[in-house]
Backbone as a ProteinNet text record, in pm:
[ID]
protein_1_A
[PRIMARY]
MIHYQYGRYIAKIYRSFQMFLKVRLEEAGLRPLEFRILLWVLHEDGAKQEDLAEGLGVDKSIITRMVKSLMQKGYLTREVNEMDRRAYCLHRTVKAEAFDGEMRAILDEWESIILTEVPEAERMRFSELLKLVSGFTMETVKEIRQEV
[TERTIARY]
-2937.6	-2831.6	-2851.1	-2829.8	-2842.6	-2709.7	-2715.6	-2595.1	-2484.7	-2519.5	-2414.2	-2339.4	-2386.9	-2320.7	-2193.6	-2183.8	-2069.2	-1937.4	-1928.3	-1805.3	-1769.9	-1871.1	-1847.3	-1789.2	-1845.1	-1795.8	-1655.3	-1631.9	-1498.5	-1396.9	-1433.8	-1344.7	-1315.4	-1414.8	-1393.5	-1295.5	-1309.6	-1218.2	-1076.6	-1064.2	-933.2	-868.1	-944.4	-888.9	-849.1	-929.7	-897.4	-767.1	-749.7	-627.6	-506.7	-522.1	-412.1	-374	-473.5	-445.7	-378.4	-426.8	-368.3	-221.4	-194.2	-56.9	32.6	-18.3	61.3	110.1	20.9	56.9	157.5	130.1	215.5	352.5	360.3	485.7	568.5	514.2	581.9	723.9	737.6	869.7	970.7	924.9	1013.6	1038.5	961.7	979.4	929.4	830	773.9	635.4	601.3	467	385.2	252.2	167.9	198.3	221	251.8	388.7	483.9	615.2	599.5	512.8	483.2	430.2	335	276.2	380.5	466.4	572.8	669.2	707.4	800.6	741.4	613.7	547.2	555	530.1	531.5	670.3	773.6	909.9	956.3	911.9	945.6	884.5	766.4	699.3	754.9	797.5	845.2	974.5	1084.2	1213.9	1246.2	1291.4	1320.2	1201.6	1096.1	976.3	1010.6	940.6	961.7	881.2	942.1	878.5	743.7	738.2	614.9	503.4	539.2	440	382.8	468.3	422.1	317.5	346.8	253.6	118.4	122.2	-2	-73.4	0.2	-60.3	-116.7	-52.3	-100.3	-197.4	-210.1	-301.4	-254.4	-121.9	-61.6	18.5	16.8	90.2	239.7	300.2	441.9	533.9	503.9	590.9	587.9	473.4	463.1	541.2	530	606.5	756.2	799.5	940.8	987.8	907	941.7	951.1	854.3	852.2	968.7	1001	1114.1	1244	1261.5	1382.4	1391.8	1279.6	1276.8	1314.9	1259.8	1291.9	1439.4	1494.6	1637.7	1721.3	1684.6	1757.5	1749.7	1638.5	1619.4	1685	1736.7	1808.6	1723.9	1599.8	1511	1515.1	1549	1547.6	1673.5	1704.7	1803.6	1733.1	1790.6	1727.9	1836.1	1803.5	1898.7	1824.6	1897.4	1839.7	1800.9	1682.9	1632.9	1712.5	1772.9	1854	1771.7	1643.4	1556.6	1504.9	1491.9	1441.8	1521.3	1621.7	1716.8	1651.2	1526.3	1455.5	1382.7	1372.3	1296.1	1390.2	1336.3	1413.1	1351.9	1439.2	1397.6	1434.1	1345.1	1365.4	1400.5	1494.4	1538.5	1535.7	1496.8	1493.6	1634.9	1654.9	1783.9	1771.4	1882.2	1882.1	1793.3	1798.2	1714.5	1566.3	1527.8	1388.3	1349.4	1435.6	1406.8	1392.6	1472.2	1464.2	1332.3	1273.1	1148	1025.2	1044.9	936	844.5	900.1	819	730.8	786.2	708.1	595.6	625.9	523.7	408.5	442	336.7	253.9	318.9	246.7	149.3	190.4	103.1	-17.7	6.3	-104.7	-197.7	-140.5	-223	-311.1	-252.9	-330.1	-445.6	-416.3	-522.3	-630.4	-588.7	-686.7	-777.6	-721.1	-805.2	-901.8	-858	-946.7	-1060.5	-1026	-1128.1	-1226.3	-1182.8	-1269.5	-1342.1	-1321.2	-1380.4	-1530.6	-1601.8	-1748.1	-1797.2	-1705.8	-1744.6	-1744.6	-1860	-1865.6	-1763.5	-1706.2	-1603.6	-1647.5	-1772.7	-1824.2	-1831.8	-1828.5	-1843.7	-1712.7	-1607	-1481.1	-1421.3	-1425.3	-1370.5	-1449.1	-1581.2	-1665	-1641.2	-1627.7	-1597.3	-1468.5	-1366.7	-1237.9	-1251.6	-1324.1	-1345.2	-1416.3	-1517.4	-1591.9	-1504.7	-1425.2	-1335	-1236.6	-1181.7	-1087.1	-1154.9	-1274.1	-1349.2	-1376.8	-1431.3	-1465.9	-1339.9	-1235.7	-1110	-1051.6	-1043	-987.5	-1069.1	-1200	-1287	-1277.7	-1280.2	-1276.4	-1142.3	-1032.9	-901.1	-896.3	-944.4	-943.7	-1036.2	-1152.6	-1249.1	-1193.5	-1135.6	-1079.1	-962.2	-883.1	-771.5	-825.4	-932.4	-992.7	-1048.7	-1112.4	-1169.1	-1057.5	-946.2	-834.5	-776	-777	-724.2	-815.5	-945.1	-1039.7	-1016.1	-965.2	-949.6	-828.4
254.2	308.5	255.4	343.5	306.4	247.9	144.5	72.3	161.2	256.9	337	424.9	433.2	515	449.1	316.2	246.4	298.5	304.5	352.1	492.8	576.2	715.2	720.1	641.6	641.3	582.3	476.2	414.7	512.9	581.9	680.6	795.2	837.7	946.6	902.8	779.6	728	720.5	669.8	658.7	797	893.1	1028.5	1089	1067.8	1118.9	1057.6	928.5	859.9	916.1	938.9	995.2	1134.1	1217.6	1352.2	1345.5	1255.7	1235.3	1194.5	1096.8	1051	1161.9	1240.7	1350.5	1443.6	1476.9	1566.5	1499.4	1376.1	1307.1	1268.7	1252.1	1208.5	1323.8	1443.6	1559.2	1577.5	1567.6	1586.8	1481.7	1358.9	1249.8	1254.9	1336.6	1347	1226.1	1158.4	1039.5	1067.2	995.2	1000	884.9	896.6	788.8	650.7	641.4	510.6	460.6	548.8	507.8	451.3	512.4	464.8	322.2	296.3	162.6	59.8	98	7.8	-21.7	80.3	64.5	-24.8	-7.2	-95.1	-240.7	-263.8	-400.2	-462.3	-387.5	-441.6	-455.9	-367.4	-384.2	-512.7	-544.5	-666.6	-789.7	-773.8	-886.3	-847.9	-849.8	-816.7	-917.9	-869	-956.6	-974.6	-896.2	-905.7	-876.8	-945	-919.9	-796.8	-717.4	-596	-626.7	-734.4	-774.5	-806.6	-871.2	-903.2	-776.6	-676.6	-547.2	-487.6	-485.4	-427.4	-497.5	-629.4	-705.9	-686.3	-695.6	-684.8	-547.7	-445	-308.8	-261.4	-341.1	-303.4	-182	-174.1	-59	-107.5	-29.9	-63.4	-82.3	-180.4	-212.6	-93.6	-13.4	101.1	204.4	219.8	314.1	259.9	129.1	67.8	86.3	66.2	82.7	224.2	322.6	462.6	490.4	438.9	461.7	389.9	269.9	194.6	271	322.9	401.3	522.7	587.1	702.8	662.1	550.3	502.2	461.4	410.7	376.5	504.5	605.7	733.1	798.7	779	837.4	752.8	635.3	551	454.4	429.9	340.2	195.5	175.4	40.9	14.6	-114.4	-160.3	-263.9	-287	-380.2	-470.1	-600	-693.5	-787.8	-840.2	-935.1	-1061.5	-1111.7	-1234.4	-1351.9	-1431.1	-1544.5	-1651.5	-1663.1	-1764.5	-1719.6	-1589.8	-1533.3	-1406.1	-1417.2	-1307.7	-1182.8	-1194.1	-1078.1	-999.7	-1056.5	-994.1	-936.6	-846.5	-783.6	-814.2	-828.7	-842.4	-712.4	-669	-543.5	-570.4	-490.3	-506.2	-372.4	-377.2	-256.6	-220.2	-93.9	-47.6	-15.7	20.1	61.4	184.6	274.3	395	358	259.6	214	153.5	71.5	8.7	113.3	219.6	326.6	403.2	405.7	477.1	391.3	263.7	169.9	214.8	257.6	299.9	418.9	513.4	631	590.4	496.8	449.8	383.9	304.5	236.9	338.3	443.7	549.2	620.8	643.4	706.2	617.2	487.3	394.5	385.1	386.7	384.5	508.7	623.4	747.3	739.6	690.9	678.3	582.5	470.8	373.5	435.7	514.8	578.5	678.2	746.1	839.5	763.7	660.9	590.2	513	474.8	397.3	482.5	610.8	699.4	677.7	668.3	655.5	510.8	415.2	274	222.4	175.2	124.7	12.7	10	-88.8	-231.6	-263.8	-399.3	-437.3	-338.4	-365.4	-353.2	-315.8	-289.9	-413.2	-525.8	-648.7	-686.9	-678	-712.4	-613.9	-487.4	-384.1	-419.1	-456.9	-494.2	-618.2	-717.3	-840.4	-810.9	-725.4	-691	-615.5	-522.5	-449.5	-544.6	-636.7	-733.6	-823.7	-868.2	-953.7	-881.9	-761.9	-685.8	-649.7	-610.8	-574.3	-692.1	-806.3	-925.2	-969.4	-970.4	-1013.3	-918.7	-788.9	-693.9	-697.3	-713.8	-722.9	-842.7	-957	-1077.9	-1063.3	-1006.9	-989.6	-896	-786	-690.8	-754.4	-834.4	-905.2	-997	-1068.1	-1156.8	-1076.3	-965.3	-880.4	-826.2	-786	-734.1	-840.9	-965.3	-1075.3	-1105.4	-1074.7	-1097.7	-1002.2	-884.6	-780.4	-803.8
157.7	73	-69.7	-163.8	-304.3	-349.9	-434.3	-477.6	-531.5	-614.7	-676.3	-576.2	-455.1	-353.2	-297.1	-302.7	-244.1	-299.7	-429.8	-492.5	-449.4	-436.9	-394.4	-252.5	-162.7	-23.7	-14.7	-87	-87.3	-144.4	-251.8	-312.3	-215.5	-140.1	-42.5	67.4	113.6	215.8	159.1	37.6	-26.4	-42.6	-93.3	-111.3	22.2	124.3	257.9	308.1	286.2	328.6	253.7	123.9	44.7	94.8	123.7	174.8	312	396.8	529.2	516.2	428.7	409.1	354.5	260.5	204.4	314.9	406.8	517.1	610.1	649.2	745.7	687.5	557	493.7	437.9	444.2	384.9	439.6	570	632.4	586.1	566.4	522.7	371.6	300.5	156	79.8	135.7	70.9	14.5	-90.7	-149.3	-91	-95	-41.5	-100.5	-231	-290.6	-245.2	-228.9	-177.2	-36.6	41.7	176.8	172.2	82.5	70.7	26.3	-67.3	-113.7	0.2	71.1	182.4	291	320.9	418.1	374.5	246.6	191.8	211.1	173.3	179.4	324.5	413.2	554.8	609	559.9	604	532.7	407.3	327.4	254.5	327.6	268.2	158.6	44.2	-68.3	-161.3	-139.2	-223.2	-368.6	-459.2	-601.2	-642.6	-727.4	-775.4	-841.6	-915.7	-984.4	-884.6	-773.3	-670.4	-608.4	-592.6	-540.6	-633.1	-761.9	-858.9	-851.6	-849.6	-844	-710.6	-601.8	-469.1	-438.1	-490.2	-465.5	-574.2	-680	-787	-864.4	-885.5	-951.9	-1072.1	-1178.6	-1300	-1269.2	-1336	-1313.5	-1338.1	-1438.7	-1469	-1356.6	-1292.4	-1180.2	-1060.6	-1036.3	-927.8	-953.4	-1076.2	-1110.4	-1078.6	-1116.9	-1089	-939.3	-863.6	-719.1	-649.8	-696.9	-639.9	-664	-784	-814.4	-723.2	-699.7	-610.1	-467.2	-420	-285.5	-274.1	-383.1	-383.6	-374.4	-450.5	-447.5	-310	-241.5	-108.5	0.4	-36.8	57.4	137.9	95.5	169.8	121.5	-5.8	-64.2	-144.5	-157.8	-254.3	-340.8	-457.6	-552.1	-607.9	-620.2	-680.7	-774.4	-868.2	-964	-888.8	-918.9	-858.8	-915.8	-829.8	-874.5	-946.3	-912	-973.5	-1110.2	-1127.6	-1253.6	-1281	-1361.8	-1385.4	-1445.8	-1491.7	-1546.8	-1438.7	-1319.4	-1210.3	-1104.9	-1024.1	-916.8	-781.2	-681.1	-541.8	-470.2	-384.1	-312.2	-167.4	-117.2	21.5	92.7	216.9	299.7	343.3	369.3	418.9	567.8	627.8	768.7	785	687	691.7	693.1	613.8	611.1	745.4	800	928.6	1038.7	1031.1	1130.3	1119.2	1001.4	977	1009.6	1034.5	1059.2	1173.1	1284.5	1398.6	1365	1290.9	1250.6	1153.9	1065.8	971.7	1047	1144.2	1222	1301	1351.5	1422.9	1329.1	1205.4	1105.9	1079.9	1063.5	1040	1160.7	1280.8	1402.4	1410.7	1375.4	1377.6	1277.6	1155.5	1054.9	1103.2	1162.1	1210.2	1316.2	1405.1	1506.9	1443.7	1337.1	1267.6	1200.1	1124.9	1046.8	1135.1	1253.4	1342.4	1446.5	1443.7	1544.6	1559.8	1450	1453.9	1448.4	1445.5	1442	1586.3	1634.5	1772.3	1794.6	1911.4	1947.9	1915.5	1944	1922.5	1774.4	1684.5	1542	1464.2	1530.7	1460.1	1394.8	1459.7	1401.3	1276.1	1283.7	1168.5	1053.3	1086.3	987.1	912.8	987	929	840.5	887.5	810.2	678.6	682.9	561.4	462.1	510.3	421.8	354.1	431.4	376.9	273.6	302.8	211.8	79.2	86.9	-32.8	-111.6	-42.4	-107.2	-184.5	-120.5	-184.9	-305.3	-288.8	-397.8	-516.6	-490	-601.6	-673.3	-599.7	-665.1	-758.9	-713.1	-795.4	-915.9	-894.1	-1003	-1110.9	-1069.3	-1165.4	-1240.5	-1170.4	-1236.5	-1346.6	-1318.3	-1418.3	-1535.7	-1505.9	-1611.2	-1701.2	-1641.6	-1719.7	-1810.9	-1766.9	-1848.4	-1965.7	-1952.6	-2060.9	-2177.1	-2146.1	-2248.3	-2334.8
[MASK]
++++++++++++++++++++++++++++++++++++++++++++++++++++++++++++++++++++++++++++++++++++++++++++++++++++++++++++++++++++++++++++++++++++++++++++++++++++

C-alpha cells in the first residue's frame, strides 16, 4: 500500500459511517454529530462542553450549536459549571436515557458491518491499532494547531 492511500481509506470509512448514521438516525431526527455528543453525555453525565469539543475534535461553536439543538429536542440540559462560571456542564434527560438502547444497537450494527471482512482472530488487534492511530493523530494535530 502506498502511504498517501491511508487518508483516502480512512476518509471512506468515515463517510460511510456518516451516511449509515444519517439513515439510522432519520426517524429520531438526530444528526451524526448530535449522536456522538449524546453518546458522550450518556457515558459521562455532567461533561463540560469544552471537553466535548476537544475530545470529538470539533470546533466549539459547532458543539454549541449541536448542544442547543439537542436541548430543543429534549435530549440534554445545560447548567453553568460551579467551578468555572464561564463553562457549561451537560446532562442527559430521561428522553436521552430512553434512547440509549437504540443508540447501542446502531453502534453494534455498524461494528458488525465494519468487522465483516476482518477475521475474528485479528479483530482485537485491529481495534488496538485504530485506537493507537486515532489517539496519536488527535494529539499531534492539537500540537500543530497550537503552533499556528
